[in-house]
C-alpha positions in Angstrom: -32.6 63.4 -170.0 -32.7 60.6 -167.4 -33.7 61.7 -163.9 -32.8 59.0 -161.4 -32.5 59.2 -157.7 -31.8 56.5 -155.0 -34.2 56.8 -152.1 -31.9 54.5 -150.0 -28.8 56.7 -150.6 -27.5 58.7 -147.7 -27.2 61.7 -150.1 -30.1 64.1 -149.7 -32.8 63.8 -152.3 -32.5 67.4 -153.3 -28.8 67.0 -153.8 -29.4 64.0 -156.1 -31.9 66.1 -158.1 -29.4 68.9 -158.4 -26.8 66.4 -159.5 -29.1 65.2 -162.2 -29.3 68.7 -163.6 -25.6 69.3 -163.4 -24.9 66.0 -165.2 -27.5 66.9 -167.8 -25.7 70.2 -168.4 -22.2 68.6 -168.4 -23.3 65.8 -170.7 -25.0 68.2 -173.2 -28.5 66.9 -172.6 -29.5 70.3 -171.1 -28.5 73.4 -172.9 -28.8 77.1 -172.3 -32.5 78.2 -172.0 -33.8 74.6 -171.9 -36.9 74.4 -169.7 -36.9 71.9 -166.8 -40.0 69.9 -165.7 -42.3 71.7 -163.3 -41.7 70.8 -159.7 -45.0 69.1 -159.3 -44.5 66.9 -162.4 -40.9 66.0 -161.4 -41.9 65.2 -157.8 -44.6 62.8 -159.0 -42.1 61.1 -161.5 -39.4 60.7 -158.8 -41.8 59.9 -155.9 -40.5 62.8 -153.8 -42.1 65.8 -152.2 -42.6 68.8 -154.4 -40.7 70.9 -151.9 -37.7 68.7 -152.3 -37.6 69.4 -156.1 -38.1 73.1 -155.3 -35.2 73.1 -152.9 -32.9 71.6 -155.5 -34.1 74.1 -158.1 -33.6 77.0 -155.6 -30.1 75.8 -154.8 -29.2 75.7 -158.5 -30.7 79.1 -159.0 -28.6 80.5 -156.2 -25.5 79.0 -157.9 -26.5 80.8 -161.1 -27.3 77.7 -163.1 -31.1 78.1 -163.2 -33.5 81.1 -163.6 -37.1 81.2 -162.6 -39.4 83.2 -164.8 -43.1 83.7 -164.0 -45.1 82.1 -166.8 -42.0 80.5 -168.4 -41.0 78.1 -165.7 -37.5 77.1 -164.7 -34.8 77.3 -167.3 -31.1 76.7 -167.7 -29.4 80.1 -167.2 -25.7 79.0 -167.5 -23.9 76.0 -168.8 -20.3 76.9 -168.2 -20.8 77.3 -164.4 -22.0 73.7 -164.0 -18.6 72.3 -164.7 -16.5 75.2 -163.5 -15.7 73.7 -160.0 -14.5 70.5 -161.6 -12.4 72.2 -164.2 -10.8 74.4 -161.5 -10.1 71.3 -159.4 -8.6 69.5 -162.4 -6.3 72.4 -163.2 -5.2 72.5 -159.5 -4.6 68.7 -159.6 -2.6 69.0 -162.9 -0.5 71.8 -161.4 0.2 69.7 -158.3 1.1 66.7 -160.4 3.6 68.8 -162.4 5.1 70.0 -159.1 5.8 66.4 -158.3 7.3 65.6 -161.7 4.2 64.1 -163.3 2.8 65.1 -166.6 -0.7 64.9 -168.0 -0.5 61.3 -169.3 0.8 60.2 -165.9 -2.1 61.9 -164.2 -4.6 60.3 -166.6 -3.1 56.9 -165.9 -3.4 57.5 -162.2 -7.0 58.6 -162.5 -7.9 55.5 -164.6 -6.4 53.3 -162.0 -8.6 54.7 -159.2 -11.6 52.6 -158.2 
C-alpha cells in the first residue's frame, strides 16, 4: 500500500493519513485483520510526528475501522464501514436523481462530466 501525504495541503496531516487507510480498504489493499505499520515507523516514513499518526489511528478506531491490541499492534477491524458513508451518499444521490427524472446512466454521465 502506498502511503502519501502532502505537507503543503491545507488538509490536516492526520486526516490525510486516515484517508490513506480508508483508500487502502476501499481499494482492497488492506483487508480485515491486516496489521498497519507501527506509529513510530510510519511517522518516520512520512516525516510527521508520531502523535499525528496516533491521532489518525485513534480516529479510525473510534469509527470502528481499526482495533488496537496489546502485543499485536493496530489491525483492520472492519472493511465494510470504510465505504459505508460513500455508499449511503450514492444511494441518496441516485434517489434524488430518480425524483428528477434521471436514471442511473444519466447520473453516471453527469458524474463523469464533473471536474
